[in-house]
BALOBA-1460 file (C-alpha; in Angstrom, 3 decimals):
// residues 265
<rec num="1" residu="x" x="122.491" y="44.434" z="1.507"/>
<rec num="2" residu="x" x="122.987" y="42.829" z="4.954"/>
<rec num="3" residu="x" x="123.243" y="39.086" z="5.506"/>
<rec num="4" residu="x" x="124.086" y="37.730" z="8.939"/>
<rec num="5" residu="x" x="125.386" y="41.124" z="10.081"/>
<rec num="6" residu="x" x="127.695" y="41.471" z="7.099"/>
<rec num="7" residu="x" x="127.356" y="43.799" z="4.138"/>
<rec num="8" residu="x" x="127.374" y="42.509" z="0.569"/>
<rec num="9" residu="x" x="127.409" y="44.594" z="-2.598"/>
<rec num="10" residu="x" x="126.098" y="43.937" z="-6.093"/>
<rec num="11" residu="x" x="129.196" y="43.322" z="-8.213"/>
<rec num="12" residu="x" x="127.444" y="44.065" z="-11.499"/>
<rec num="13" residu="x" x="126.223" y="47.460" z="-10.247"/>
<rec num="14" residu="x" x="129.755" y="48.420" z="-9.231"/>
<rec num="15" residu="x" x="131.163" y="47.193" z="-12.560"/>
<rec num="16" residu="x" x="128.546" y="49.238" z="-14.421"/>
<rec num="17" residu="x" x="129.520" y="52.420" z="-12.541"/>
<rec num="18" residu="x" x="133.280" y="51.970" z="-12.894"/>
<rec num="19" residu="x" x="133.434" y="50.813" z="-16.518"/>
<rec num="20" residu="x" x="130.489" y="52.448" z="-18.311"/>
<rec num="21" residu="x" x="130.162" y="49.120" z="-20.117"/>
<rec num="22" residu="x" x="126.998" y="48.707" z="-22.230"/>
<rec num="23" residu="x" x="126.825" y="45.135" z="-20.923"/>
<rec num="24" residu="x" x="128.164" y="45.084" z="-17.328"/>
<rec num="25" residu="x" x="126.904" y="41.535" z="-16.775"/>
<rec num="26" residu="x" x="129.041" y="40.240" z="-19.658"/>
<rec num="27" residu="x" x="131.981" y="42.413" z="-18.538"/>
<rec num="28" residu="x" x="131.791" y="40.873" z="-15.067"/>
<rec num="29" residu="x" x="131.520" y="37.348" z="-16.481"/>
<rec num="30" residu="x" x="134.710" y="37.848" z="-18.515"/>
<rec num="31" residu="x" x="136.531" y="39.519" z="-15.601"/>
<rec num="32" residu="x" x="135.552" y="36.732" z="-13.223"/>
<rec num="33" residu="x" x="136.986" y="34.162" z="-15.615"/>
<rec num="34" residu="x" x="140.171" y="36.214" z="-15.981"/>
<rec num="35" residu="x" x="140.611" y="36.497" z="-12.211"/>
<rec num="36" residu="x" x="140.283" y="32.751" z="-11.811"/>
<rec num="37" residu="x" x="142.352" y="31.634" z="-14.794"/>
<rec num="38" residu="x" x="145.031" y="34.279" z="-15.359"/>
<rec num="39" residu="x" x="145.551" y="35.698" z="-11.866"/>
<rec num="40" residu="x" x="144.968" y="32.509" z="-9.902"/>
<rec num="41" residu="x" x="142.314" y="34.084" z="-7.723"/>
<rec num="42" residu="x" x="140.293" y="30.890" z="-7.303"/>
<rec num="43" residu="x" x="139.239" y="31.940" z="-3.774"/>
<rec num="44" residu="x" x="137.003" y="34.498" z="-5.485"/>
<rec num="45" residu="x" x="134.253" y="31.940" z="-5.921"/>
<rec num="46" residu="x" x="134.187" y="31.325" z="-2.193"/>
<rec num="47" residu="x" x="133.748" y="35.036" z="-1.533"/>
<rec num="48" residu="x" x="130.930" y="35.565" z="-4.048"/>
<rec num="49" residu="x" x="127.369" y="34.840" z="-2.917"/>
<rec num="50" residu="x" x="124.110" y="34.849" z="-4.836"/>
<rec num="51" residu="x" x="121.535" y="37.170" z="-3.296"/>
<rec num="52" residu="x" x="118.170" y="38.337" z="-4.561"/>
<rec num="53" residu="x" x="118.178" y="42.064" z="-5.316"/>
<rec num="54" residu="x" x="115.484" y="44.292" z="-6.796"/>
<rec num="55" residu="x" x="115.830" y="45.007" z="-10.518"/>
<rec num="56" residu="x" x="114.560" y="47.946" z="-12.592"/>
<rec num="57" residu="x" x="111.364" y="46.016" z="-13.339"/>
<rec num="58" residu="x" x="110.587" y="45.821" z="-9.631"/>
<rec num="59" residu="x" x="111.209" y="42.082" z="-9.414"/>
<rec num="60" residu="x" x="113.996" y="40.422" z="-7.454"/>
<rec num="61" residu="x" x="116.667" y="38.327" z="-9.183"/>
<rec num="62" residu="x" x="119.688" y="36.438" z="-7.902"/>
<rec num="63" residu="x" x="122.916" y="38.260" z="-8.654"/>
<rec num="64" residu="x" x="126.579" y="38.024" z="-7.680"/>
<rec num="65" residu="x" x="127.356" y="39.927" z="-4.496"/>
<rec num="66" residu="x" x="130.658" y="40.383" z="-2.696"/>
<rec num="67" residu="x" x="131.786" y="41.491" z="0.741"/>
<rec num="68" residu="x" x="133.780" y="44.724" z="1.047"/>
<rec num="69" residu="x" x="137.053" y="42.746" z="0.962"/>
<rec num="70" residu="x" x="136.043" y="40.804" z="-2.121"/>
<rec num="71" residu="x" x="134.736" y="43.884" z="-3.880"/>
<rec num="72" residu="x" x="137.941" y="45.835" z="-3.327"/>
<rec num="73" residu="x" x="139.916" y="42.923" z="-4.768"/>
<rec num="74" residu="x" x="137.685" y="42.968" z="-7.847"/>
<rec num="75" residu="x" x="138.089" y="46.732" z="-8.255"/>
<rec num="76" residu="x" x="141.865" y="46.285" z="-8.297"/>
<rec num="77" residu="x" x="141.501" y="44.241" z="-11.498"/>
<rec num="78" residu="x" x="139.234" y="46.677" z="-13.359"/>
<rec num="79" residu="x" x="141.284" y="48.651" z="-15.945"/>
<rec num="80" residu="x" x="139.274" y="51.852" z="-15.814"/>
<rec num="81" residu="x" x="140.100" y="55.501" z="-14.961"/>
<rec num="82" residu="x" x="137.135" y="55.503" z="-12.590"/>
<rec num="83" residu="x" x="138.707" y="52.667" z="-10.611"/>
<rec num="84" residu="x" x="142.027" y="54.483" z="-10.181"/>
<rec num="85" residu="x" x="140.982" y="56.562" z="-7.112"/>
<rec num="86" residu="x" x="140.063" y="53.337" z="-5.293"/>
<rec num="87" residu="x" x="143.378" y="51.746" z="-6.271"/>
<rec num="88" residu="x" x="145.326" y="54.775" z="-5.038"/>
<rec num="89" residu="x" x="143.371" y="54.703" z="-1.789"/>
<rec num="90" residu="x" x="144.121" y="50.997" z="-1.298"/>
<rec num="91" residu="x" x="147.838" y="51.643" z="-1.918"/>
<rec num="92" residu="x" x="147.770" y="54.501" z="0.600"/>
<rec num="93" residu="x" x="145.999" y="52.380" z="3.237"/>
<rec num="94" residu="x" x="148.420" y="49.499" z="2.650"/>
<rec num="95" residu="x" x="151.398" y="51.814" z="3.041"/>
<rec num="96" residu="x" x="149.967" y="53.282" z="6.251"/>
<rec num="97" residu="x" x="149.453" y="49.799" z="7.660"/>
<rec num="98" residu="x" x="153.092" y="48.900" z="6.966"/>
<rec num="99" residu="x" x="154.183" y="52.126" z="8.686"/>
<rec num="100" residu="x" x="152.030" y="51.270" z="11.715"/>
<rec num="101" residu="x" x="153.590" y="47.809" z="11.971"/>
<rec num="102" residu="x" x="157.026" y="49.448" z="12.110"/>
<rec num="103" residu="x" x="155.848" y="52.210" z="14.459"/>
<rec num="104" residu="x" x="152.700" y="51.289" z="16.506"/>
<rec num="105" residu="x" x="152.474" y="54.852" z="17.868"/>
<rec num="106" residu="x" x="151.385" y="55.961" z="14.408"/>
<rec num="107" residu="x" x="148.296" y="53.728" z="14.656"/>
<rec num="108" residu="x" x="147.250" y="55.367" z="17.931"/>
<rec num="109" residu="x" x="147.875" y="58.837" z="16.505"/>
<rec num="110" residu="x" x="145.807" y="58.152" z="13.396"/>
<rec num="111" residu="x" x="143.016" y="56.637" z="15.461"/>
<rec num="112" residu="x" x="142.819" y="59.811" z="17.554"/>
<rec num="113" residu="x" x="142.726" y="61.905" z="14.395"/>
<rec num="114" residu="x" x="139.842" y="59.844" z="13.021"/>
<rec num="115" residu="x" x="137.798" y="60.301" z="16.201"/>
<rec num="116" residu="x" x="138.604" y="64.025" z="16.260"/>
<rec num="117" residu="x" x="137.425" y="64.345" z="12.653"/>
<rec num="118" residu="x" x="134.138" y="62.720" z="13.675"/>
<rec num="119" residu="x" x="133.660" y="65.354" z="16.371"/>
<rec num="120" residu="x" x="134.454" y="63.439" z="19.559"/>
<rec num="121" residu="x" x="135.960" y="65.396" z="22.460"/>
<rec num="122" residu="x" x="139.585" y="64.850" z="23.492"/>
<rec num="123" residu="x" x="138.419" y="63.618" z="26.921"/>
<rec num="124" residu="x" x="136.158" y="60.998" z="25.326"/>
<rec num="125" residu="x" x="138.925" y="59.918" z="22.931"/>
<rec num="126" residu="x" x="141.353" y="59.341" z="25.811"/>
<rec num="127" residu="x" x="138.826" y="57.049" z="27.516"/>
<rec num="128" residu="x" x="138.147" y="55.215" z="24.272"/>
<rec num="129" residu="x" x="141.862" y="54.666" z="23.643"/>
<rec num="130" residu="x" x="142.393" y="53.527" z="27.217"/>
<rec num="131" residu="x" x="139.421" y="51.179" z="26.867"/>
<rec num="132" residu="x" x="141.024" y="49.567" z="23.827"/>
<rec num="133" residu="x" x="144.194" y="48.915" z="25.827"/>
<rec num="134" residu="x" x="142.179" y="47.393" z="28.677"/>
<rec num="135" residu="x" x="140.303" y="45.200" z="26.216"/>
<rec num="136" residu="x" x="143.545" y="44.028" z="24.596"/>
<rec num="137" residu="x" x="144.961" y="43.095" z="27.994"/>
<rec num="138" residu="x" x="141.842" y="41.056" z="28.749"/>
<rec num="139" residu="x" x="141.820" y="39.159" z="25.447"/>
<rec num="140" residu="x" x="145.540" y="38.433" z="25.826"/>
<rec num="141" residu="x" x="144.808" y="37.008" z="29.268"/>
<rec num="142" residu="x" x="141.975" y="34.893" z="27.867"/>
<rec num="143" residu="x" x="144.269" y="33.494" z="25.214"/>
<rec num="144" residu="x" x="146.838" y="32.523" z="27.836"/>
<rec num="145" residu="x" x="144.137" y="30.817" z="29.877"/>
<rec num="146" residu="x" x="142.685" y="28.540" z="27.230"/>
<rec num="147" residu="x" x="140.005" y="30.726" z="25.619"/>
<rec num="148" residu="x" x="140.661" y="30.295" z="21.915"/>
<rec num="149" residu="x" x="137.633" y="30.764" z="19.721"/>
<rec num="150" residu="x" x="136.101" y="34.104" z="18.773"/>
<rec num="151" residu="x" x="132.711" y="32.695" z="19.760"/>
<rec num="152" residu="x" x="133.999" y="32.097" z="23.278"/>
<rec num="153" residu="x" x="135.346" y="35.656" z="23.396"/>
<rec num="154" residu="x" x="131.883" y="36.915" z="22.431"/>
<rec num="155" residu="x" x="130.174" y="34.823" z="25.121"/>
<rec num="156" residu="x" x="132.559" y="36.033" z="27.835"/>
<rec num="157" residu="x" x="132.150" y="39.652" z="26.703"/>
<rec num="158" residu="x" x="128.385" y="39.224" z="26.892"/>
<rec num="159" residu="x" x="128.710" y="37.876" z="30.453"/>
<rec num="160" residu="x" x="130.665" y="40.964" z="31.535"/>
<rec num="161" residu="x" x="128.207" y="43.323" z="29.849"/>
<rec num="162" residu="x" x="125.170" y="41.539" z="31.289"/>
<rec num="163" residu="x" x="126.564" y="41.756" z="34.813"/>
<rec num="164" residu="x" x="127.730" y="45.358" z="34.420"/>
<rec num="165" residu="x" x="124.764" y="46.869" z="32.561"/>
<rec num="166" residu="x" x="122.002" y="44.277" z="32.654"/>
<rec num="167" residu="x" x="122.259" y="43.855" z="28.864"/>
<rec num="168" residu="x" x="124.344" y="41.879" z="26.428"/>
<rec num="169" residu="x" x="126.159" y="43.910" z="23.740"/>
<rec num="170" residu="x" x="123.509" y="43.036" z="21.134"/>
<rec num="171" residu="x" x="120.723" y="44.119" z="23.508"/>
<rec num="172" residu="x" x="122.675" y="47.293" z="24.305"/>
<rec num="173" residu="x" x="122.967" y="48.097" z="20.593"/>
<rec num="174" residu="x" x="119.218" y="47.673" z="20.191"/>
<rec num="175" residu="x" x="118.679" y="49.929" z="23.212"/>
<rec num="176" residu="x" x="120.789" y="52.620" z="21.546"/>
<rec num="177" residu="x" x="119.096" y="52.115" z="18.153"/>
<rec num="178" residu="x" x="122.293" y="50.887" z="16.493"/>
<rec num="179" residu="x" x="121.258" y="48.620" z="13.637"/>
<rec num="180" residu="x" x="124.026" y="48.859" z="11.040"/>
<rec num="181" residu="x" x="126.684" y="46.096" z="10.943"/>
<rec num="182" residu="x" x="129.335" y="48.831" z="10.886"/>
<rec num="183" residu="x" x="128.120" y="50.346" z="14.169"/>
<rec num="184" residu="x" x="130.561" y="49.794" z="17.041"/>
<rec num="185" residu="x" x="128.773" y="49.883" z="20.397"/>
<rec num="186" residu="x" x="131.701" y="51.426" z="22.251"/>
<rec num="187" residu="x" x="131.916" y="54.273" z="19.752"/>
<rec num="188" residu="x" x="128.408" y="55.224" z="20.881"/>
<rec num="189" residu="x" x="128.968" y="54.999" z="24.633"/>
<rec num="190" residu="x" x="129.057" y="58.007" z="26.919"/>
<rec num="191" residu="x" x="132.105" y="58.710" z="29.087"/>
<rec num="192" residu="x" x="130.579" y="56.898" z="32.073"/>
<rec num="193" residu="x" x="129.521" y="53.904" z="30.002"/>
<rec num="194" residu="x" x="133.098" y="53.591" z="28.754"/>
<rec num="195" residu="x" x="134.445" y="53.870" z="32.311"/>
<rec num="196" residu="x" x="132.224" y="51.091" z="33.656"/>
<rec num="197" residu="x" x="132.997" y="48.935" z="30.617"/>
<rec num="198" residu="x" x="136.694" y="49.333" z="31.420"/>
<rec num="199" residu="x" x="136.077" y="48.556" z="35.081"/>
<rec num="200" residu="x" x="134.266" y="45.322" z="34.212"/>
<rec num="201" residu="x" x="136.976" y="44.163" z="31.825"/>
<rec num="202" residu="x" x="139.898" y="45.230" z="34.033"/>
<rec num="203" residu="x" x="138.281" y="43.480" z="37.019"/>
<rec num="204" residu="x" x="137.818" y="40.316" z="34.960"/>
<rec num="205" residu="x" x="141.491" y="40.383" z="33.975"/>
<rec num="206" residu="x" x="142.597" y="40.726" z="37.596"/>
<rec num="207" residu="x" x="140.299" y="37.944" z="38.813"/>
<rec num="208" residu="x" x="141.394" y="35.547" z="36.057"/>
<rec num="209" residu="x" x="145.057" y="36.346" z="36.644"/>
<rec num="210" residu="x" x="145.035" y="36.172" z="40.454"/>
<rec num="211" residu="x" x="142.873" y="33.058" z="40.641"/>
<rec num="212" residu="x" x="144.938" y="31.359" z="37.905"/>
<rec num="213" residu="x" x="141.772" y="30.264" z="36.127"/>
<rec num="214" residu="x" x="142.011" y="27.932" z="33.127"/>
<rec num="215" residu="x" x="139.527" y="26.971" z="30.437"/>
<rec num="216" residu="x" x="136.317" y="28.502" z="29.187"/>
<rec num="217" residu="x" x="134.081" y="27.544" z="32.122"/>
<rec num="218" residu="x" x="136.372" y="29.039" z="34.773"/>
<rec num="219" residu="x" x="136.896" y="32.177" z="32.685"/>
<rec num="220" residu="x" x="133.130" y="32.492" z="32.359"/>
<rec num="221" residu="x" x="132.856" y="32.597" z="36.164"/>
<rec num="222" residu="x" x="135.581" y="35.246" z="36.268"/>
<rec num="223" residu="x" x="133.763" y="37.278" z="33.605"/>
<rec num="224" residu="x" x="130.552" y="37.257" z="35.618"/>
<rec num="225" residu="x" x="132.436" y="38.261" z="38.768"/>
<rec num="226" residu="x" x="134.313" y="41.067" z="37.005"/>
<rec num="227" residu="x" x="131.150" y="42.377" z="35.396"/>
<rec num="228" residu="x" x="129.362" y="42.272" z="38.747"/>
<rec num="229" residu="x" x="131.997" y="44.551" z="40.288"/>
<rec num="230" residu="x" x="131.292" y="47.133" z="37.575"/>
<rec num="231" residu="x" x="127.540" y="46.572" z="37.922"/>
<rec num="232" residu="x" x="127.590" y="47.173" z="41.667"/>
<rec num="233" residu="x" x="129.705" y="50.318" z="41.229"/>
<rec num="234" residu="x" x="127.313" y="51.581" z="38.551"/>
<rec num="235" residu="x" x="124.298" y="51.040" z="40.792"/>
<rec num="236" residu="x" x="126.013" y="52.843" z="43.666"/>
<rec num="237" residu="x" x="126.739" y="55.852" z="41.463"/>
<rec num="238" residu="x" x="123.175" y="55.903" z="40.144"/>
<rec num="239" residu="x" x="121.854" y="55.774" z="43.702"/>
<rec num="240" residu="x" x="124.060" y="58.641" z="44.885"/>
<rec num="241" residu="x" x="123.728" y="60.820" z="41.801"/>
<rec num="242" residu="x" x="120.080" y="60.142" z="41.072"/>
<rec num="243" residu="x" x="120.871" y="59.659" z="37.374"/>
<rec num="244" residu="x" x="121.093" y="56.535" z="35.243"/>
<rec num="245" residu="x" x="124.468" y="55.651" z="33.744"/>
<rec num="246" residu="x" x="122.944" y="53.580" z="30.949"/>
<rec num="247" residu="x" x="121.918" y="55.938" z="28.180"/>
<rec num="248" residu="x" x="120.042" y="55.704" z="24.882"/>
<rec num="249" residu="x" x="122.380" y="58.405" z="23.603"/>
<rec num="250" residu="x" x="124.401" y="57.521" z="20.529"/>
<rec num="251" residu="x" x="126.825" y="59.480" z="18.379"/>
<rec num="252" residu="x" x="125.420" y="58.680" z="14.947"/>
<rec num="253" residu="x" x="124.800" y="62.359" z="14.228"/>
<rec num="254" residu="x" x="127.847" y="63.672" z="16.072"/>
<rec num="255" residu="x" x="129.825" y="64.726" z="13.008"/>
<rec num="256" residu="x" x="126.816" y="66.498" z="11.529"/>
<rec num="257" residu="x" x="126.179" y="68.332" z="14.811"/>
<rec num="258" residu="x" x="129.801" y="69.418" z="15.055"/>
<rec num="259" residu="x" x="129.692" y="70.623" z="11.458"/>
<rec num="260" residu="x" x="126.648" y="72.761" z="12.225"/>
<rec num="261" residu="x" x="128.429" y="74.244" z="15.234"/>
<rec num="262" residu="x" x="131.401" y="75.201" z="13.074"/>
<rec num="263" residu="x" x="129.128" y="76.804" z="10.484"/>
<rec num="264" residu="x" x="127.261" y="78.785" z="13.144"/>
<rec num="265" residu="x" x="130.565" y="79.889" z="14.706"/>
């Protein structure tokens, strides 16, 4: 279930699947008490929300729901053979993260492998990776120049996008029919959309840096100016090529399409 663009999962349903308990509600009640009292996981109560979900009788009842992070923590405490694959996966992911901290190149390599497995082309992946570096440089610059809150980052990003494409990121996602909280807009951009996104963000970084801007208001002006540079370049290309850069295309079915190609080959 989605609440404020975040997914929550029915804890009792997960407990029922992993434990085969005849009374998963009671099992969860006892486990919740154990987590709080024996393991000191008092933060659990702050991560659990009550949401109304449909029951087998067709009616909706309030039940404990957890975010992905909270649910994985709960699974770690379930002594069941069915929970073991999740625990092994968490250990593997944790180990990989530690390796990436020691050797950041591993993170980039694994990211490329993930995109390749999804069916993206090597050329697209290179642009996506480069775009991440450009974005990191911009956010680092914002931090140096007095932009602190994530909300301010989001507003400035929206200013760049609006000036570059005529749409905020949320409007762009709607345009591309991306409605899941897990959808990442940039993962569904074409090569040209990625290029003009990079141009807008790189231009914003240069303007902020060279003008020595400080504070949110001045950075907002820089964001609009940087986005406008990308917007003007986009319009020039569209005029010369006779084709729109902004596309409704998304890559939601990319992996499936690539799989079909492999089967046919």
